[in-house]
N, C-alpha and C positions, 0 to 999 in steps of 0.2 A: 687326711681324714675329712670326708664330706660331712658337713654339719649345717643345720638350719636352727637358729635359736630365736624363738619368739619372746617378745617382752611387751609390756604396756597394758596388760590385762588388769582387771580389778573389779571393784564394786562401784557402781555408779547409779544414780537415781534416774528414773524415767525422764526422758527429755535431755539427758546429759550427753556428753561426748567422751570418746576415748580414741587414742591413736596407738594402734599396734605397730610394732616394728618386727622385722625378721631379718636377722643378719646371717649371711651365708659365708661359708668358708669351704675351701677344698674343691670349688667348682669355678669355671669361667662364667661368672654370674651373668655377664652381658649377653650370652648366647642361650640363656635359659628363659623359658616362659615361666612366670611366677604366678602363684595364686594363693588365695585365702579360702579355706573351707571351715566349716564348723560342725560340731556334733553336740546336740542337746541330749540330756539323759533320756534313754529309751528310744532314741531316734537314730536314723542312719546319718552318716556324715554327708553334708551337702555343700555344694558350691556357694561361695559368697561373691567372689570377684576374682578375675584374672587379668593379667597384663602381659602381653607378649614381649618378645625382645625388641620389637619395633614400636612398643608402647600402645598397641591397640588394646582397649579395655573392654571387659564384658562383665555384666553384673547379674546376679539373681534378681528376680522381680522384687523380692523382699528388701533388697539393698538399694535399688535404683532411687536416686534422688536424695538419699541419706548418707550413703557411703562413697568414699573416693579411694581408689587404689593408685599408688604411684611407686616409682622406683628410682633409686639413686645408684647408678652403676659404679660411680667412683667410690661409693661406700659399701658396695655389695649388699644393699639393703632394700627391702620392699616394705611399703607402709600401707596401712589400712586406716583411713580416717573415718570414724563412725560418729555420726551426729544424730540427734533426735532418737536416741536409743529407746527401745521398748523392752518390756519384760520378756517378750518372745525372742529377743536377741540373745538371751542368756544361753551360753554354750561354751564349750572348749573350742578355741579358734586355732586352726592349724595352718602353717605355712607349707607350701608345696613348690618345688622346683621341678620343672618338667621339660624334657627334650625328647619327645617321642618315645623312644624305647628305654629311656632312663628317667627315673624320677626319685626324688628324695622328699621325705616328710620331716617336719619338725616335731617336737614333743608336745607342743600345744601350750596355750595360755588361757586361763579361765577368765571369762567375762560374765559378770553377774549384774543384771539390771533389776534393781529392786528399791523400793522406798522403805 
């Protein structure tokens, strides 16, 4: 059974940090491109960051300089390190595994940035 399970979300004050994790099972993790997306209330889901199977990374403008994406193929896990968090980063964050014609989504983890 293919599954992506996110963890690490929570409530954090502005300027704080969180590290999200996404553990994959049921896929050959190393050959999948991985990504993090987010969806705020009343808004469409948007790209946050991606990392290819060759570890090329791409970030949304809103994430550049603050967020880092990495992967550990030995642990079938992708991470999103988020620093200098802002209230506008509040959203449900989703993990995505993509290999062209096949993709999988996780159930999401809530991130709330508030004082």
